[in-house]
TIDO-889867 format. One record per residue (C-alpha): residue in three letters; x, y, z. Coordinates in steps of 0.1 Angstrom, whole numbers, plus 5000, padded with zeros to 4 digits. Example, Ala and Ser with C-alpha at 12.3 -4.5 7.8 and 13.67 -1.06 7.14 Angstrom:
// TIDO-889867
<site><res>ala</res><east>5123</east><north>4955</north><up>5078</up></site>
<site><res>ser</res><east>5137</east><north>4989</north><up>5071</up></site>
// end
This chain:
// TIDO-889867
<site><res>unk</res><east>7160</east><north>8435</north><up>5833</up></site>
<site><res>unk</res><east>7161</east><north>8403</north><up>5850</up></site>
<site><res>unk</res><east>7187</east><north>8381</north><up>5831</up></site>
<site><res>unk</res><east>7159</east><north>8349</north><up>5828</up></site>
<site><res>unk</res><east>7143</east><north>8373</north><up>5802</up></site>
<site><res>unk</res><east>7178</east><north>8373</north><up>5782</up></site>
<site><res>unk</res><east>7181</east><north>8334</north><up>5781</up></site>
<site><res>unk</res><east>7165</east><north>8325</north><up>5750</up></site>
<site><res>unk</res><east>7167</east><north>8292</north><up>5729</up></site>
<site><res>unk</res><east>7165</east><north>8314</north><up>5695</up></site>
<site><res>unk</res><east>7195</east><north>8338</north><up>5701</up></site>
<site><res>unk</res><east>7232</east><north>8330</north><up>5709</up></site>
<site><res>unk</res><east>7245</east><north>8357</north><up>5738</up></site>
<site><res>unk</res><east>7280</east><north>8361</north><up>5753</up></site>
<site><res>unk</res><east>7284</east><north>8379</north><up>5790</up></site>
<site><res>unk</res><east>7316</east><north>8386</north><up>5809</up></site>
<site><res>unk</res><east>7324</east><north>8385</north><up>5847</up></site>
<site><res>unk</res><east>7347</east><north>8412</north><up>5861</up></site>
<site><res>unk</res><east>7357</east><north>8417</north><up>5897</up></site>
<site><res>unk</res><east>7358</east><north>8447</north><up>5922</up></site>
<site><res>unk</res><east>7394</east><north>8462</north><up>5932</up></site>
<site><res>unk</res><east>7412</east><north>8448</north><up>5962</up></site>
<site><res>unk</res><east>7422</east><north>8483</north><up>5970</up></site>
<site><res>unk</res><east>7409</east><north>8520</north><up>5970</up></site>
<site><res>unk</res><east>7441</east><north>8531</north><up>5951</up></site>
<site><res>unk</res><east>7433</east><north>8506</north><up>5925</up></site>
<site><res>unk</res><east>7395</east><north>8512</north><up>5922</up></site>
<site><res>unk</res><east>7401</east><north>8538</north><up>5891</up></site>
<site><res>unk</res><east>7422</east><north>8514</north><up>5871</up></site>
<site><res>unk</res><east>7394</east><north>8485</north><up>5874</up></site>
<site><res>unk</res><east>7365</east><north>8507</north><up>5868</up></site>
<site><res>unk</res><east>7379</east><north>8518</north><up>5836</up></site>
<site><res>unk</res><east>7386</east><north>8483</north><up>5826</up></site>
<site><res>unk</res><east>7352</east><north>8473</north><up>5834</up></site>
<site><res>unk</res><east>7337</east><north>8500</north><up>5815</up></site>
<site><res>unk</res><east>7359</east><north>8488</north><up>5786</up></site>
<site><res>unk</res><east>7343</east><north>8456</north><up>5788</up></site>
<site><res>unk</res><east>7307</east><north>8473</north><up>5790</up></site>
<site><res>unk</res><east>7315</east><north>8491</north><up>5759</up></site>
<site><res>unk</res><east>7315</east><north>8458</north><up>5738</up></site>
<site><res>unk</res><east>7274</east><north>8455</north><up>5748</up></site>
<site><res>unk</res><east>7277</east><north>8421</north><up>5763</up></site>
<site><res>unk</res><east>7241</east><north>8405</north><up>5771</up></site>
<site><res>unk</res><east>7252</east><north>8410</north><up>5809</up></site>
<site><res>unk</res><east>7279</east><north>8416</north><up>5831</up></site>
<site><res>unk</res><east>7287</east><north>8399</north><up>5863</up></site>
<site><res>unk</res><east>7307</east><north>8416</north><up>5891</up></site>
<site><res>unk</res><east>7322</east><north>8392</north><up>5918</up></site>
<site><res>unk</res><east>7322</east><north>8397</north><up>5956</up></site>
<site><res>unk</res><east>7358</east><north>8393</north><up>5965</up></site>
<site><res>unk</res><east>7375</east><north>8363</north><up>5988</up></site>
<site><res>unk</res><east>7355</east><north>8365</north><up>6024</up></site>
<site><res>unk</res><east>7335</east><north>8396</north><up>6011</up></site>
<site><res>unk</res><east>7370</east><north>8418</north><up>6012</up></site>
<site><res>unk</res><east>7362</east><north>8438</north><up>5983</up></site>
<site><res>unk</res><east>7323</east><north>8437</north><up>5987</up></site>
<site><res>unk</res><east>7321</east><north>8474</north><up>5992</up></site>
<site><res>unk</res><east>7329</east><north>8479</north><up>5954</up></site>
<site><res>unk</res><east>7310</east><north>8451</north><up>5938</up></site>
<site><res>unk</res><east>7277</east><north>8476</north><up>5938</up></site>
<site><res>unk</res><east>7295</east><north>8507</north><up>5927</up></site>
<site><res>unk</res><east>7310</east><north>8486</north><up>5895</up></site>
<site><res>unk</res><east>7276</east><north>8470</north><up>5888</up></site>
<site><res>unk</res><east>7256</east><north>8500</north><up>5892</up></site>
<site><res>unk</res><east>7281</east><north>8522</north><up>5867</up></site>
<site><res>unk</res><east>7280</east><north>8495</north><up>5844</up></site>
<site><res>unk</res><east>7242</east><north>8495</north><up>5844</up></site>
<site><res>unk</res><east>7235</east><north>8531</north><up>5848</up></site>
<site><res>unk</res><east>7262</east><north>8547</north><up>5823</up></site>
<site><res>unk</res><east>7260</east><north>8518</north><up>5795</up></site>
<site><res>unk</res><east>7229</east><north>8501</north><up>5797</up></site>
<site><res>unk</res><east>7244</east><north>8467</north><up>5805</up></site>
<site><res>unk</res><east>7224</east><north>8443</north><up>5826</up></site>
<site><res>unk</res><east>7243</east><north>8434</north><up>5858</up></site>
<site><res>unk</res><east>7246</east><north>8405</north><up>5882</up></site>
<site><res>unk</res><east>7259</east><north>8413</north><up>5915</up></site>
<site><res>unk</res><east>7276</east><north>8385</north><up>5934</up></site>
<site><res>unk</res><east>7266</east><north>8381</north><up>5973</up></site>
<site><res>unk</res><east>7284</east><north>8356</north><up>5997</up></site>
<site><res>unk</res><east>7275</east><north>8346</north><up>6030</up></site>
<site><res>unk</res><east>7311</east><north>8336</north><up>6040</up></site>
<site><res>unk</res><east>7317</east><north>8351</north><up>6075</up></site>
<site><res>unk</res><east>7286</east><north>8375</north><up>6071</up></site>
<site><res>unk</res><east>7261</east><north>8379</north><up>6098</up></site>
<site><res>unk</res><east>7224</east><north>8385</north><up>6090</up></site>
<site><res>unk</res><east>7223</east><north>8421</north><up>6100</up></site>
<site><res>unk</res><east>7252</east><north>8425</north><up>6072</up></site>
<site><res>unk</res><east>7233</east><north>8406</north><up>6044</up></site>
<site><res>unk</res><east>7203</east><north>8424</north><up>6051</up></site>
<site><res>unk</res><east>7222</east><north>8456</north><up>6047</up></site>
<site><res>unk</res><east>7237</east><north>8445</north><up>6014</up></site>
<site><res>unk</res><east>7201</east><north>8433</north><up>6000</up></site>
<site><res>unk</res><east>7186</east><north>8469</north><up>6009</up></site>
<site><res>unk</res><east>7217</east><north>8487</north><up>5994</up></site>
<site><res>unk</res><east>7212</east><north>8464</north><up>5960</up></site>
<site><res>unk</res><east>7174</east><north>8472</north><up>5961</up></site>
<site><res>unk</res><east>7181</east><north>8510</north><up>5962</up></site>
<site><res>unk</res><east>7203</east><north>8507</north><up>5935</up></site>
<site><res>unk</res><east>7180</east><north>8492</north><up>5912</up></site>
<site><res>unk</res><east>7200</east><north>8457</north><up>5908</up></site>
<site><res>unk</res><east>7178</east><north>8434</north><up>5895</up></site>
<site><res>unk</res><east>7201</east><north>8400</north><up>5896</up></site>
<site><res>unk</res><east>7218</east><north>8386</north><up>5924</up></site>
<site><res>unk</res><east>7242</east><north>8355</north><up>5925</up></site>
<site><res>unk</res><east>7241</east><north>8338</north><up>5959</up></site>
<site><res>unk</res><east>7271</east><north>8320</north><up>5968</up></site>
<site><res>unk</res><east>7285</east><north>8308</north><up>5999</up></site>
<site><res>unk</res><east>7318</east><north>8320</north><up>5991</up></site>
<site><res>unk</res><east>7355</east><north>8307</north><up>5994</up></site>
<site><res>unk</res><east>7364</east><north>8299</north><up>6030</up></site>
<site><res>unk</res><east>7396</east><north>8318</north><up>6041</up></site>
<site><res>unk</res><east>7423</east><north>8293</north><up>6047</up></site>
<site><res>unk</res><east>7427</east><north>8308</north><up>6082</up></site>
<site><res>unk</res><east>7396</east><north>8295</north><up>6093</up></site>
<site><res>unk</res><east>7392</east><north>8262</north><up>6114</up></site>
<site><res>unk</res><east>7358</east><north>8245</north><up>6115</up></site>
<site><res>unk</res><east>7350</east><north>8258</north><up>6150</up></site>
<site><res>unk</res><east>7351</east><north>8295</north><up>6138</up></site>
<site><res>unk</res><east>7322</east><north>8286</north><up>6116</up></site>
<site><res>unk</res><east>7298</east><north>8276</north><up>6143</up></site>
<site><res>unk</res><east>7285</east><north>8308</north><up>6148</up></site>
<site><res>unk</res><east>7277</east><north>8319</north><up>6114</up></site>
<site><res>unk</res><east>7241</east><north>8328</north><up>6104</up></site>
<site><res>unk</res><east>7246</east><north>8314</north><up>6069</up></site>
<site><res>unk</res><east>7265</east><north>8283</north><up>6063</up></site>
<site><res>unk</res><east>7257</east><north>8275</north><up>6027</up></site>
<site><res>unk</res><east>7243</east><north>8290</north><up>5993</up></site>
<site><res>unk</res><east>7210</east><north>8279</north><up>6001</up></site>
<site><res>unk</res><east>7206</east><north>8295</north><up>6036</up></site>
<site><res>unk</res><east>7215</east><north>8329</north><up>6016</up></site>
<site><res>unk</res><east>7188</east><north>8322</north><up>5991</up></site>
<site><res>unk</res><east>7163</east><north>8315</north><up>6014</up></site>
<site><res>unk</res><east>7172</east><north>8349</north><up>6033</up></site>
<site><res>unk</res><east>7170</east><north>8368</north><up>5995</up></site>
<site><res>unk</res><east>7135</east><north>8352</north><up>5990</up></site>
<site><res>unk</res><east>7123</east><north>8362</north><up>6026</up></site>
<site><res>unk</res><east>7136</east><north>8397</north><up>6022</up></site>
<site><res>unk</res><east>7107</east><north>8402</north><up>5998</up></site>
<site><res>unk</res><east>7130</east><north>8417</north><up>5972</up></site>
<site><res>unk</res><east>7118</east><north>8407</north><up>5936</up></site>
<site><res>unk</res><east>7154</east><north>8394</north><up>5925</up></site>
<site><res>unk</res><east>7164</east><north>8369</north><up>5899</up></site>
<site><res>unk</res><east>7186</east><north>8350</north><up>5919</up></site>
<site><res>unk</res><east>7216</east><north>8329</north><up>5901</up></site>
<site><res>unk</res><east>7236</east><north>8302</north><up>5919</up></site>
<site><res>unk</res><east>7269</east><north>8283</north><up>5912</up></site>
<site><res>unk</res><east>7274</east><north>8248</north><up>5896</up></site>
<site><res>unk</res><east>7304</east><north>8226</north><up>5893</up></site>
<site><res>unk</res><east>7304</east><north>8202</north><up>5860</up></site>
<site><res>unk</res><east>7333</east><north>8183</north><up>5879</up></site>
<site><res>unk</res><east>7318</east><north>8183</north><up>5913</up></site>
<site><res>unk</res><east>7325</east><north>8207</north><up>5940</up></site>
<site><res>unk</res><east>7356</east><north>8202</north><up>5959</up></site>
<site><res>unk</res><east>7340</east><north>8195</north><up>5989</up></site>
<site><res>unk</res><east>7313</east><north>8173</north><up>5980</up></site>
<site><res>unk</res><east>7316</east><north>8133</north><up>5984</up></site>
<site><res>unk</res><east>7303</east><north>8126</north><up>5950</up></site>
<site><res>unk</res><east>7287</east><north>8138</north><up>5922</up></site>
<site><res>unk</res><east>7253</east><north>8127</north><up>5929</up></site>
<site><res>unk</res><east>7254</east><north>8142</north><up>5964</up></site>
<site><res>unk</res><east>7266</east><north>8173</north><up>5947</up></site>
<site><res>unk</res><east>7236</east><north>8174</north><up>5923</up></site>
<site><res>unk</res><east>7214</east><north>8168</north><up>5954</up></site>
<site><res>unk</res><east>7225</east><north>8202</north><up>5968</up></site>
<site><res>unk</res><east>7222</east><north>8220</north><up>5938</up></site>
<site><res>unk</res><east>7188</east><north>8210</north><up>5934</up></site>
<site><res>unk</res><east>7180</east><north>8223</north><up>5970</up></site>
<site><res>unk</res><east>7190</east><north>8256</north><up>5955</up></site>
<site><res>unk</res><east>7168</east><north>8257</north><up>5928</up></site>
<site><res>unk</res><east>7139</east><north>8246</north><up>5948</up></site>
<site><res>unk</res><east>7146</east><north>8273</north><up>5972</up></site>
<site><res>unk</res><east>7144</east><north>8298</north><up>5944</up></site>
<site><res>unk</res><east>7174</east><north>8299</north><up>5920</up></site>
<site><res>unk</res><east>7160</east><north>8309</north><up>5887</up></site>
<site><res>unk</res><east>7195</east><north>8299</north><up>5866</up></site>
<site><res>unk</res><east>7230</east><north>8286</north><up>5872</up></site>
<site><res>unk</res><east>7263</east><north>8296</north><up>5862</up></site>
<site><res>unk</res><east>7290</east><north>8269</north><up>5859</up></site>
<site><res>unk</res><east>7324</east><north>8268</north><up>5874</up></site>
<site><res>unk</res><east>7354</east><north>8269</north><up>5845</up></site>
<site><res>unk</res><east>7359</east><north>8239</north><up>5825</up></site>
<site><res>unk</res><east>7385</east><north>8228</north><up>5797</up></site>
<site><res>unk</res><east>7369</east><north>8197</north><up>5782</up></site>
<site><res>unk</res><east>7331</east><north>8204</north><up>5768</up></site>
<site><res>unk</res><east>7323</east><north>8168</north><up>5772</up></site>
<site><res>unk</res><east>7325</east><north>8171</north><up>5808</up></site>
<site><res>unk</res><east>7298</east><north>8197</north><up>5806</up></site>
<site><res>unk</res><east>7275</east><north>8181</north><up>5784</up></site>
<site><res>unk</res><east>7280</east><north>8150</north><up>5809</up></site>
<site><res>unk</res><east>7266</east><north>8171</north><up>5836</up></site>
<site><res>unk</res><east>7240</east><north>8186</north><up>5820</up></site>
<site><res>unk</res><east>7225</east><north>8152</north><up>5813</up></site>
<site><res>unk</res><east>7228</east><north>8144</north><up>5847</up></site>
<site><res>unk</res><east>7209</east><north>8174</north><up>5864</up></site>
<site><res>unk</res><east>7183</east><north>8173</north><up>5836</up></site>
<site><res>unk</res><east>7178</east><north>8136</north><up>5846</up></site>
<site><res>unk</res><east>7177</east><north>8149</north><up>5884</up></site>
<site><res>unk</res><east>7149</east><north>8173</north><up>5875</up></site>
<site><res>unk</res><east>7170</east><north>8206</north><up>5874</up></site>
<site><res>unk</res><east>7153</east><north>8226</north><up>5846</up></site>
<site><res>unk</res><east>7164</east><north>8262</north><up>5849</up></site>
<site><res>unk</res><east>7190</east><north>8276</north><up>5826</up></site>
<site><res>unk</res><east>7226</east><north>8262</north><up>5828</up></site>
<site><res>unk</res><east>7251</east><north>8290</north><up>5814</up></site>
<site><res>unk</res><east>7286</east><north>8277</north><up>5809</up></site>
<site><res>unk</res><east>7316</east><north>8294</north><up>5823</up></site>
<site><res>unk</res><east>7348</east><north>8298</north><up>5802</up></site>
<site><res>unk</res><east>7379</east><north>8307</north><up>5816</up></site>
<site><res>unk</res><east>7404</east><north>8322</north><up>5789</up></site>
<site><res>unk</res><east>7443</east><north>8310</north><up>5799</up></site>
<site><res>unk</res><east>7461</east><north>8337</north><up>5784</up></site>
<site><res>unk</res><east>7488</east><north>8335</north><up>5807</up></site>
<site><res>unk</res><east>7512</east><north>8301</north><up>5814</up></site>
<site><res>unk</res><east>7511</east><north>8312</north><up>5851</up></site>
<site><res>unk</res><east>7473</east><north>8311</north><up>5852</up></site>
<site><res>unk</res><east>7471</east><north>8275</north><up>5845</up></site>
<site><res>unk</res><east>7482</east><north>8259</north><up>5883</up></site>
<site><res>unk</res><east>7461</east><north>8286</north><up>5899</up></site>
<site><res>unk</res><east>7430</east><north>8280</north><up>5880</up></site>
<site><res>unk</res><east>7433</east><north>8244</north><up>5884</up></site>
<site><res>unk</res><east>7439</east><north>8249</north><up>5924</up></site>
<site><res>unk</res><east>7406</east><north>8269</north><up>5925</up></site>
<site><res>unk</res><east>7383</east><north>8245</north><up>5903</up></site>
<site><res>unk</res><east>7398</east><north>8214</north><up>5904</up></site>
<site><res>unk</res><east>7394</east><north>8214</north><up>5866</up></site>
<site><res>unk</res><east>7404</east><north>8182</north><up>5846</up></site>
<site><res>unk</res><east>7434</east><north>8197</north><up>5820</up></site>
<site><res>unk</res><east>7431</east><north>8177</north><up>5787</up></site>
<site><res>unk</res><east>7461</east><north>8168</north><up>5770</up></site>
<site><res>unk</res><east>7449</east><north>8191</north><up>5740</up></site>
<site><res>unk</res><east>7455</east><north>8222</north><up>5765</up></site>
<site><res>unk</res><east>7486</east><north>8209</north><up>5783</up></site>
<site><res>unk</res><east>7502</east><north>8205</north><up>5750</up></site>
<site><res>unk</res><east>7494</east><north>8243</north><up>5743</up></site>
<site><res>unk</res><east>7506</east><north>8253</north><up>5774</up></site>
<site><res>unk</res><east>7538</east><north>8234</north><up>5768</up></site>
<site><res>unk</res><east>7546</east><north>8247</north><up>5734</up></site>
<site><res>unk</res><east>7535</east><north>8285</north><up>5743</up></site>
<site><res>unk</res><east>7531</east><north>8289</north><up>5780</up></site>
<site><res>unk</res><east>7568</east><north>8309</north><up>5781</up></site>
<site><res>unk</res><east>7560</east><north>8331</north><up>5752</up></site>
<site><res>unk</res><east>7536</east><north>8356</north><up>5765</up></site>
<site><res>unk</res><east>7521</east><north>8368</north><up>5733</up></site>
<site><res>unk</res><east>7518</east><north>8334</north><up>5717</up></site>
<site><res>unk</res><east>7501</east><north>8320</north><up>5747</up></site>
<site><res>unk</res><east>7477</east><north>8349</north><up>5747</up></site>
<site><res>unk</res><east>7467</east><north>8345</north><up>5712</up></site>
<site><res>unk</res><east>7465</east><north>8305</north><up>5720</up></site>
<site><res>unk</res><east>7445</east><north>8311</north><up>5751</up></site>
<site><res>unk</res><east>7420</east><north>8332</north><up>5733</up></site>
<site><res>unk</res><east>7418</east><north>8308</north><up>5701</up></site>
<site><res>unk</res><east>7416</east><north>8275</north><up>5730</up></site>
<site><res>unk</res><east>7383</east><north>8295</north><up>5748</up></site>
<site><res>unk</res><east>7372</east><north>8307</north><up>5715</up></site>
<site><res>unk</res><east>7369</east><north>8272</north><up>5702</up></site>
<site><res>unk</res><east>7350</east><north>8262</north><up>5731</up></site>
<site><res>unk</res><east>7327</east><north>8285</north><up>5727</up></site>
<site><res>unk</res><east>7315</east><north>8273</north><up>5694</up></site>
<site><res>unk</res><east>7314</east><north>8241</north><up>5704</up></site>
<site><res>unk</res><east>7290</east><north>8249</north><up>5729</up></site>
<site><res>unk</res><east>7268</east><north>8271</north><up>5704</up></site>
<site><res>unk</res><east>7272</east><north>8242</north><up>5682</up></site>
<site><res>unk</res><east>7257</east><north>8216</north><up>5702</up></site>
<site><res>unk</res><east>7224</east><north>8240</north><up>5715</up></site>
<site><res>unk</res><east>7239</east><north>8261</north><up>5743</up></site>
<site><res>unk</res><east>7228</east><north>8294</north><up>5735</up></site>
<site><res>unk</res><east>7244</east><north>8315</north><up>5766</up></site>
<site><res>unk</res><east>7281</east><north>8314</north><up>5772</up></site>
<site><res>unk</res><east>7295</east><north>8332</north><up>5804</up></site>
<site><res>unk</res><east>7335</east><north>8344</north><up>5803</up></site>
<site><res>unk</res><east>7356</east><north>8350</north><up>5829</up></site>
<site><res>unk</res><east>7373</east><north>8381</north><up>5815</up></site>
<site><res>unk</res><east>7396</east><north>8385</north><up>5847</up></site>
<site><res>unk</res><east>7390</east><north>8423</north><up>5838</up></site>
<site><res>unk</res><east>7408</east><north>8421</north><up>5805</up></site>
<site><res>unk</res><east>7391</east><north>8443</north><up>5779</up></site>
<site><res>unk</res><east>7414</east><north>8434</north><up>5752</up></site>
<site><res>unk</res><east>7410</east><north>8395</north><up>5757</up></site>
<site><res>unk</res><east>7372</east><north>8400</north><up>5761</up></site>
<site><res>unk</res><east>7373</east><north>8420</north><up>5729</up></site>
<site><res>unk</res><east>7391</east><north>8393</north><up>5708</up></site>
<site><res>unk</res><east>7368</east><north>8367</north><up>5719</up></site>
<site><res>unk</res><east>7336</east><north>8388</north><up>5710</up></site>
<site><res>unk</res><east>7354</east><north>8395</north><up>5675</up></site>
<site><res>unk</res><east>7361</east><north>8359</north><up>5669</up></site>
<site><res>unk</res><east>7324</east><north>8353</north><up>5674</up></site>
<site><res>unk</res><east>7311</east><north>8381</north><up>5655</up></site>
<site><res>unk</res><east>7291</east><north>8366</north><up>5629</up></site>
<site><res>unk</res><east>7281</east><north>8338</north><up>5648</up></site>
<site><res>unk</res><east>7265</east><north>8359</north><up>5676</up></site>
<site><res>unk</res><east>7249</east><north>8380</north><up>5646</up></site>
// end
């Protein structure tokens, strides 16, 4: 099933992101965690690719298992960092063979060890190049892309960022999923600007439940997200008490999602970090709202 068939304006939905294992020995544990989340019957689940494609060989295994065993629509990530055209075409063929209908086309994080000269010979430099390759492959994928409500870390300004985003949509992106944010007003402002720029595809906000005080610094470093004082106070108060921080983080994420639903957003994507208990708690908090 193509995800665009699920993005409706008359029904609220919740989806979850999971990630594949980094090593062979962790596969069983990660597989079990993703299955527990699949048992919650979210609207769909996305499976990430791994930094530099390092865990990409497991992405398809996890996505296929979720789809076939639990009937949950899946979105398989595909990145082009350090990938040759041959490698990407091989991955596309594997996804087609596995019956994957939805692909998240990303540039991917560039390893810190690389310098600019290392990238000169790459076949793909940006997500739009990967989108073009997916379209040219002849595969009938529903293609998703990423967007940054607070500006991509490498963009000069938000105007430039939105222009690049429109290039991805014009190339064939059917929907966009946002990077995490902790202040909904930033997302609403972003939505206004991209609609004004002529981007009309569905935008799915991405919410990251921070359930561990140590996650905060890493999350901010990865996303560049603005942290409102309300959230800082929460971490200051509960960050050193694991159980309290977990409960407070789930409550904060739930509150964000309720506010998004109340303001006309119908589909929300949660970065579950492979934590079935956190995913289940958020879904339970929204049980009557989701219906």
